[in-house]
C-alpha positions as CSV (number, residue, x, y, z in Angstrom):
1,X,19.6,63.0,-18.5
2,X,21.8,60.6,-16.6
3,X,25.1,62.1,-15.1
4,X,25.0,64.7,-17.4
5,X,24.6,62.4,-20.5
6,X,21.5,61.9,-22.5
7,X,19.6,58.8,-21.9
8,X,20.9,57.4,-25.4
9,X,24.6,58.3,-24.7
10,X,24.3,56.8,-21.3
11,X,22.9,53.5,-22.4
12,X,25.4,53.4,-25.3
13,X,28.2,53.8,-22.4
14,X,26.4,51.1,-20.1
15,X,26.4,48.6,-23.0
16,X,30.1,49.3,-24.0
17,X,31.1,48.7,-20.4
18,X,29.1,45.8,-20.5
19,X,30.3,44.1,-23.6
20,X,33.9,45.1,-22.4
21,X,33.3,43.1,-19.3
22,X,31.8,40.0,-21.4
23,X,34.8,40.0,-23.6
24,X,37.1,40.2,-20.4
25,X,35.2,37.7,-18.6
26,X,36.0,35.3,-21.5
27,X,39.7,35.9,-21.2
28,X,39.8,35.7,-17.5
29,X,37.8,32.5,-17.5
30,X,40.3,30.9,-20.2
31,X,43.0,31.9,-17.9
32,X,41.7,30.3,-15.1
33,X,41.2,27.0,-17.0
34,X,44.5,27.5,-18.3
35,X,46.0,28.0,-14.8
36,X,47.4,31.3,-15.9
37,X,48.1,34.4,-13.6
38,X,45.1,36.8,-13.1
39,X,47.1,39.9,-14.4
40,X,45.1,42.0,-16.7
41,X,41.8,40.3,-17.7
42,X,40.5,39.4,-14.4
43,X,40.8,43.0,-12.8
44,X,39.4,44.3,-16.0
45,X,36.4,41.8,-16.0
46,X,35.8,42.6,-12.3
47,X,35.8,46.3,-12.8
48,X,33.7,46.6,-15.7
49,X,31.3,44.1,-14.3
50,X,30.9,46.3,-11.0
51,X,30.4,49.2,-13.4
52,X,27.8,47.6,-15.4
53,X,25.8,46.6,-12.4
54,X,26.4,50.1,-10.8
55,X,25.5,52.1,-14.2
56,X,22.4,49.8,-14.5
57,X,20.9,51.3,-11.2
58,X,21.3,54.9,-12.6
59,X,18.4,54.0,-15.2
60,X,15.0,55.2,-14.2
61,X,13.0,52.5,-12.8
62,X,9.4,52.7,-11.0
63,X,9.5,49.3,-9.4
64,X,12.5,46.8,-8.0
65,X,12.1,44.3,-10.9
66,X,14.3,41.5,-12.3
67,X,17.0,43.5,-13.6
68,X,17.5,45.3,-10.2
69,X,17.4,42.0,-8.4
70,X,20.1,40.8,-11.0
71,X,22.1,43.7,-10.3
72,X,22.2,43.2,-6.7
73,X,22.9,39.7,-7.0
74,X,25.9,40.4,-9.1
75,X,27.3,43.2,-7.0
76,X,27.1,40.7,-4.0
77,X,29.0,38.0,-5.9
78,X,31.5,40.3,-7.2
79,X,32.0,41.6,-3.8
80,X,32.9,37.9,-2.8
81,X,35.1,37.6,-5.8
82,X,37.1,41.0,-4.9
83,X,37.5,40.0,-1.1
84,X,39.0,36.4,-2.3
85,X,41.1,38.0,-4.8
86,X,42.5,41.3,-3.1
87,X,41.6,40.7,0.3
88,X,42.4,37.1,1.0
89,X,44.9,37.0,-2.2
90,X,43.3,33.4,-3.3
91,X,45.0,31.8,-0.2
92,X,43.2,28.3,0.8
93,X,39.6,27.7,0.0
94,X,39.4,31.5,-1.4
95,X,40.9,30.3,-4.7
96,X,37.8,28.3,-5.5
97,X,35.5,30.9,-4.1
98,X,36.9,33.5,-6.4
99,X,36.5,31.1,-9.5
100,X,33.1,30.3,-8.4
101,X,32.0,34.0,-7.9
102,X,33.7,35.2,-10.9
103,X,32.4,32.6,-13.1
104,X,28.9,33.2,-11.6
105,X,29.3,37.0,-12.1
106,X,30.5,36.4,-15.8
107,X,27.4,34.2,-16.2
108,X,24.9,36.8,-14.8
109,X,26.4,39.3,-17.2
110,X,25.8,36.8,-20.2
111,X,22.4,36.0,-18.8
112,X,21.5,39.5,-19.5
113,X,23.0,39.6,-22.7
114,X,20.8,36.7,-23.8
115,X,17.9,38.5,-22.6
116,X,18.6,41.9,-24.2
117,X,19.6,39.8,-27.5
118,X,16.0,38.3,-27.3
119,X,14.5,41.8,-26.9
120,X,16.6,44.0,-29.2
121,X,17.9,41.6,-32.2
122,X,15.0,41.1,-34.8
123,X,15.5,37.8,-35.8
124,X,15.9,36.4,-31.8
125,X,12.7,38.6,-30.9
126,X,10.6,37.1,-33.5
127,X,11.4,33.6,-32.2
128,X,10.5,34.5,-28.5
129,X,8.7,37.9,-28.4
130,X,7.6,37.5,-24.7
131,X,11.0,35.8,-23.6
132,X,8.7,33.0,-22.5
133,X,8.6,30.9,-25.6
134,X,10.9,27.8,-26.1
135,X,13.9,29.2,-28.1
136,X,14.6,31.6,-25.2
137,X,14.6,29.0,-22.5
138,X,16.8,26.7,-25.0
139,X,19.3,29.5,-25.2
140,X,19.5,30.2,-21.4
141,X,19.8,26.7,-21.0
142,X,22.5,25.8,-23.4
143,X,24.2,29.2,-21.7
144,X,24.0,27.8,-18.3
145,X,25.2,24.3,-19.3
146,X,28.2,26.0,-20.8
147,X,28.8,28.0,-17.8
148,X,28.6,25.0,-15.5
149,X,31.1,23.1,-17.5
150,X,33.6,25.7,-17.7
151,X,33.1,26.7,-14.4
152,X,33.7,22.9,-13.3
153,X,37.0,23.1,-15.3
154,X,38.1,26.6,-14.0
155,X,38.0,25.3,-10.5
156,X,39.5,22.1,-11.1
157,X,42.5,23.6,-13.1
158,X,43.2,26.7,-11.5
159,X,45.4,25.9,-8.7
160,X,48.1,27.3,-6.4
161,X,50.7,27.3,-8.9
162,X,49.2,30.0,-10.7
163,X,49.5,33.5,-8.9
164,X,46.5,35.8,-8.3
């Protein structure tokens, strides 16, 4: 039991929150690239991505491994994004700081999605059963390249004219 829920139910809740965060992150990134206000998608992305990391720590673990390290990194990055957005209101250098940290948090969430995909989806697992085979690394490299390119566009296009 975790928070009064069965492990299966809690896992489903964690996955649903994570998927909402990924979808919201995609729309928030699209908004930044389009220089649109951060009205709905960015706050939803930030909230669900924080919840994803926090709920991840509620699973029972025996050592502090890669999932926990990614969770800590994600929360630190998200804290910076929240300060940039709500504490500094995207003033001055905080605007690109927000974009970079939001995109990095989105990437970390997506990175975990790819890892989980290779662990849990049959045909992907067959391609890389230990996540140390070339298909896994190629998938992660493509994802990283896409996030670097999209993050660059977001930093370049999300200007002062777009209110936070």
